[in-house]
C-alpha positions as CSV (number, residue, x, y, z in Angstrom):
1,X,86.2,118.7,73.8
2,X,88.0,116.4,71.4
3,X,85.3,114.0,70.3
4,X,87.7,112.0,68.1
5,X,89.8,111.2,71.2
6,X,86.7,110.4,73.2
7,X,85.5,108.0,70.4
8,X,88.9,106.4,70.1
9,X,89.2,105.8,73.9
10,X,85.7,104.4,74.1
11,X,86.3,102.1,71.2
12,X,89.5,100.8,72.9
13,X,87.4,100.1,76.0
14,X,84.9,98.1,73.9
15,X,87.6,96.1,72.2
16,X,89.5,95.6,75.5
17,X,86.4,94.3,77.2
18,X,85.8,91.8,74.5
19,X,89.3,90.2,74.3
20,X,88.1,86.8,75.1
21,X,85.6,86.8,72.3
22,X,86.4,85.8,68.7
23,X,87.3,89.1,66.8
24,X,85.0,88.2,63.9
25,X,82.0,88.0,66.3
26,X,82.9,91.3,67.9
27,X,83.2,92.9,64.4
28,X,79.8,91.5,63.3
29,X,78.0,92.8,66.4
30,X,79.6,96.2,66.3
31,X,79.0,96.5,62.5
32,X,75.3,95.6,62.9
33,X,75.0,98.0,65.8
34,X,76.6,100.8,63.7
35,X,74.1,100.0,60.9
36,X,71.1,100.3,63.3
37,X,72.5,103.6,64.6
38,X,72.9,105.1,61.2
39,X,69.6,103.9,59.8
40,X,67.4,104.2,62.9
41,X,69.1,106.4,65.5
42,X,70.4,106.5,69.0
43,X,67.3,105.0,70.7
44,X,67.1,102.0,68.2
45,X,70.9,101.4,68.7
46,X,70.5,100.8,72.4
47,X,67.4,98.9,71.9
48,X,69.2,96.6,69.4
49,X,72.1,96.1,71.8
50,X,69.7,95.1,74.6
51,X,67.9,92.6,72.3
52,X,70.8,90.3,71.6
53,X,70.2,86.8,72.8
54,X,73.3,84.8,71.8
55,X,75.7,84.5,74.9
56,X,78.8,86.0,73.2
57,X,76.6,88.7,71.5
58,X,75.1,89.5,74.9
59,X,78.5,90.2,76.4
60,X,79.6,92.3,73.4
61,X,76.3,94.2,73.6
62,X,76.6,94.8,77.3
63,X,80.1,96.2,77.1
64,X,79.2,98.3,74.0
65,X,76.1,99.8,75.5
66,X,77.8,100.5,78.8
67,X,80.7,102.3,77.1
68,X,78.4,104.2,74.7
69,X,76.3,105.4,77.7
70,X,79.4,106.6,79.4
71,X,80.0,109.0,76.5
72,X,76.8,110.7,77.4
73,X,78.2,111.5,80.8
74,X,81.4,112.8,79.3
75,X,79.4,115.0,76.8
76,X,76.6,116.2,79.0
77,X,77.4,115.3,82.6
78,X,74.4,112.9,82.8
79,X,74.1,109.2,82.8
80,X,71.5,106.8,84.1
81,X,72.1,106.1,87.8
82,X,73.9,102.8,88.3
83,X,70.8,101.1,89.7
84,X,68.8,102.4,86.7
85,X,71.3,101.3,84.1
86,X,70.5,97.6,84.8
87,X,67.0,98.1,83.7
88,X,66.4,98.3,79.9
89,X,63.2,100.4,80.5
90,X,65.1,102.9,82.7
91,X,67.9,103.3,80.2
92,X,65.4,103.8,77.3
93,X,63.4,106.3,79.4
94,X,66.7,108.2,80.2
95,X,67.6,108.4,76.5
96,X,64.1,109.6,75.6
97,X,64.0,112.2,78.3
98,X,67.6,113.4,78.2
99,X,68.9,112.8,74.6
100,X,66.1,112.2,72.1
101,X,64.1,115.2,73.4
102,X,67.0,117.6,72.5
103,X,68.0,117.7,68.9
104,X,71.4,119.1,69.5
105,X,72.2,116.4,72.1
106,X,70.7,113.8,69.8
107,X,72.9,114.7,66.8
108,X,76.1,115.0,68.9
109,X,75.4,111.7,70.6
110,X,74.8,110.0,67.3
111,X,78.0,111.5,65.8
112,X,80.1,110.4,68.7
113,X,78.6,106.9,68.8
114,X,79.1,106.5,65.0
115,X,82.7,107.4,65.3
116,X,83.1,105.1,68.3
117,X,81.6,102.1,66.6
118,X,83.6,102.7,63.4
119,X,86.8,102.7,65.5
120,X,85.6,99.6,67.4
121,X,84.9,97.8,64.2
122,X,88.3,98.4,62.8
123,X,89.8,97.6,66.3
124,X,88.1,94.2,66.1
125,X,89.4,93.7,62.6
126,X,93.0,94.6,63.7
127,X,92.8,92.0,66.4
128,X,92.5,89.3,63.8
């Protein structure tokens, strides 16, 4: 599995889904999300994305969280069921039970998400 390619494609999906939003806003949200991921981990990263309240931030966060969660399916063949992915509690429970409880999965997920968010940040900068 080529995680660099996976991260690049996921970043492209994030940037493509935020075309209508000011690139600087996308860059700021993605950069802050990356900081939370690096400092506090996978669980905090998703929690941060779900906590955005500004309308444009909400859209960026929604697209970003959806795309990041899709990488879990690509990596491990698991993802929250579509009906569960609309509930913050269900997504957080899924992460706790299926990712955070396994150190190997946790580290791989964090590595892929970091790379994805770095690429997305530079993708937003390039759009300027």
